[in-house]
C-alpha positions in Angstrom: 0.0 0.0 0.0 1.3 3.4 -0.9 0.4 6.2 1.5 1.5 9.0 -0.9 -0.4 7.6 -3.9 2.9 7.4 -5.8 3.4 3.7 -6.0 4.7 2.6 -9.4 5.0 -1.1 -10.5 5.1 -3.2 -13.5 2.5 -5.9 -14.3 4.1 -8.8 -16.3 2.1 -11.5 -17.9 3.0 -14.2 -20.3 0.7 -16.1 -22.7 -0.3 -18.8 -20.2 -1.4 -21.7 -22.3 -2.0 -23.1 -25.8 -4.9 -21.4 -27.5 -4.1 -18.0 -25.8 -2.4 -16.8 -28.9 -2.8 -17.4 -32.6 -3.0 -16.0 -36.1 -5.8 -15.2 -38.5 -5.0 -15.3 -42.2 -6.3 -13.1 -45.0 -9.0 -15.7 -45.9 -10.3 -15.5 -42.3 -9.0 -18.9 -41.2 -7.6 -19.0 -37.7 -4.7 -21.1 -36.4 -4.4 -21.5 -32.6 -1.7 -24.1 -32.9 1.2 -22.1 -34.3 4.6 -21.4 -33.0 5.4 -18.6 -35.3 3.8 -16.6 -38.0 5.1 -14.6 -40.9 3.2 -11.3 -41.4 3.4 -10.0 -44.9 -0.1 -9.1 -46.1 -2.8 -6.6 -45.1 -5.5 -8.0 -43.0 -3.5 -10.7 -41.3 -4.0 -10.8 -37.5 -2.3 -12.0 -34.4 -3.9 -12.1 -31.0 -2.7 -12.7 -27.4 -4.7 -13.4 -24.3 -3.1 -12.3 -21.0 -4.4 -13.4 -17.6 -6.0 -11.2 -14.9 -3.9 -8.0 -14.5 -5.0 -7.0 -11.0 -4.8 -3.3 -11.7 -7.1 -1.4 -9.3 -9.6 1.2 -10.6 -8.2 4.8 -10.4 -4.7 3.7 -11.4 -2.8 5.6 -14.0 -1.3 3.5 -16.8 2.2 4.8 -17.6 2.9 2.5 -20.5 1.9 -0.9 -22.0 3.8 -3.0 -24.5 4.0 -6.6 -25.6 7.5 -8.0 -26.0 7.8 -10.5 -28.8 10.5 -12.7 -30.3 11.2 -11.7 -33.9 12.7 -14.4 -36.1 12.9 -12.1 -39.0 14.9 -8.9 -39.3 12.4 -6.0 -39.2 9.7 -4.7 -37.0 6.2 -4.8 -38.5 3.6 -2.3 -39.5 0.7 -3.2 -37.3 -2.4 -1.6 -35.7 -2.8 -2.6 -32.1 -6.3 -3.0 -30.6 -7.7 -4.3 -27.3 -10.9 -6.3 -27.2 -13.6 -4.1 -25.7 -15.1 -6.7 -23.3 -14.7 -7.1 -19.5 -14.7 -10.9 -19.8 -13.9 -11.8 -23.5 -14.6 -15.2 -24.8 -11.6 -17.5 -25.3 -10.1 -17.6 -28.8 -11.6 -20.1 -31.2 -10.6 -21.4 -34.6 -13.8 -20.0 -36.1 -13.6 -17.9 -39.3 -12.5 -14.3 -38.7 -12.5 -14.9 -34.9 -9.9 -12.2 -34.2 -11.1 -9.5 -36.7 -14.7 -9.8 -35.5 -13.6 -8.8 -32.0 -12.7 -5.3 -33.1 -15.5 -2.7 -33.5 -15.1 -0.4 -36.6 -13.8 2.9 -35.5 -12.4 1.5 -32.2 -9.3 3.3 -31.0 -6.0 1.7 -32.0 -2.3 2.5 -31.9 -0.1 2.3 -35.0 3.2 0.5 -34.8 5.5 1.0 -37.7 9.0 1.3 -36.5 12.2 -0.6 -36.3 13.4 1.5 -33.4 12.7 -1.1 -30.7 14.1 -4.2 -32.5 17.1 -5.7 -30.7 18.9 -7.5 -33.5 21.2 -9.3 -31.1 18.4 -11.1 -29.0 15.7 -10.8 -31.6 13.3 -9.5 -28.9 11.4 -6.3 -29.6 8.6 -4.4 -28.0 5.5 -3.0 -29.6 4.5 0.6 -29.7 3.2 1.9 -26.4 -0.5 1.2 -26.2 -0.9 2.5 -22.6 -3.6 4.9 -23.7 -5.8 1.9 -24.8 -5.3 0.2 -21.5 -6.1 3.4 -19.6 -9.3 3.8 -21.6 -10.3 0.2 -20.8 -9.6 0.8 -17.1 -11.5 4.1 -17.1 -14.5 2.7 -18.8 -14.5 -0.3 -16.5 -14.1 -2.7 -19.4 -10.9 -3.9 -17.7 -11.6 -5.5 -14.3 -9.2 -6.7 -11.7 -9.8 -10.3 -12.6 -10.5 -10.1 -16.3 -8.1 -11.2 -19.0 -6.8 -8.7 -21.6 -6.9 -9.5 -25.3 -4.4 -7.7 -27.5 -5.1 -7.9 -31.2 -2.7 -6.8 -33.9 -3.7 -6.3 -37.6 -1.0 -6.2 -40.2 -1.1 -3.0 -42.2 1.6 -3.7 -44.7 0.0 -1.9 -47.6 3.4 -0.9 -49.1 4.6 -4.6 -49.2 8.0 -3.7 -47.6 7.6 -5.2 -44.2 8.2 -8.9 -43.5 8.2 -10.1 -40.0 8.2 -13.6 -38.4 6.7 -13.5 -34.9 7.4 -16.4 -32.6 4.5 -17.1 -30.4 5.7 -19.8 -28.0 8.1 -22.7 -27.8 9.7 -22.2 -31.2 12.2 -19.6 -30.1 11.8 -20.2 -26.4 10.3 -16.8 -25.6 6.6 -16.4 -25.0 4.9 -13.1 -25.8 5.1 -11.0 -22.6 2.8 -8.1 -21.6 4.5 -5.3 -19.6 2.3 -2.6 -18.1 3.8 0.1 -15.9 1.2 1.4 -13.4 1.0 4.2 -11.0 -1.6 4.0 -8.3 -2.7 3.8 -4.7 -2.0 0.1 -4.2 0.0 -2.8 -5.6 
């Protein structure tokens, strides 16, 4: 407990189990049993489910990123969304399962930079989407015990971005959610 209201901490969550990440292809088919995915075309999606975050109402989100393993050599051009549901349904291999979870006009964050790619380790972090997490927390969409679904849509309209994202065992590094929080309790 912070008496001054100035506590700052980082919430870390990995993708916990099979089926909590996957890819949706341009034809709408979904694969929940993939270790890595090459994102090269518009309208390809990847999605990640992270367990309960435990962030209390009234907290201030300082930053939010997902750290991924890149088995290619460039960072992607992606739009990052959060599913707008307090208790979202688990992912399924139904047609267009990821893209149907995003409401047209829903806020997103564009990520189109190689700046955060560590070519030595192959790990990189997404653009900061803390504003999306703050919005979900403020609207009470994000509850203490609810999972967070992060969805990313490839927006490679120029055709010059080619990324291979490792989801799980393939490169030994699960996708990791990192949220820096400032609030009254931890």
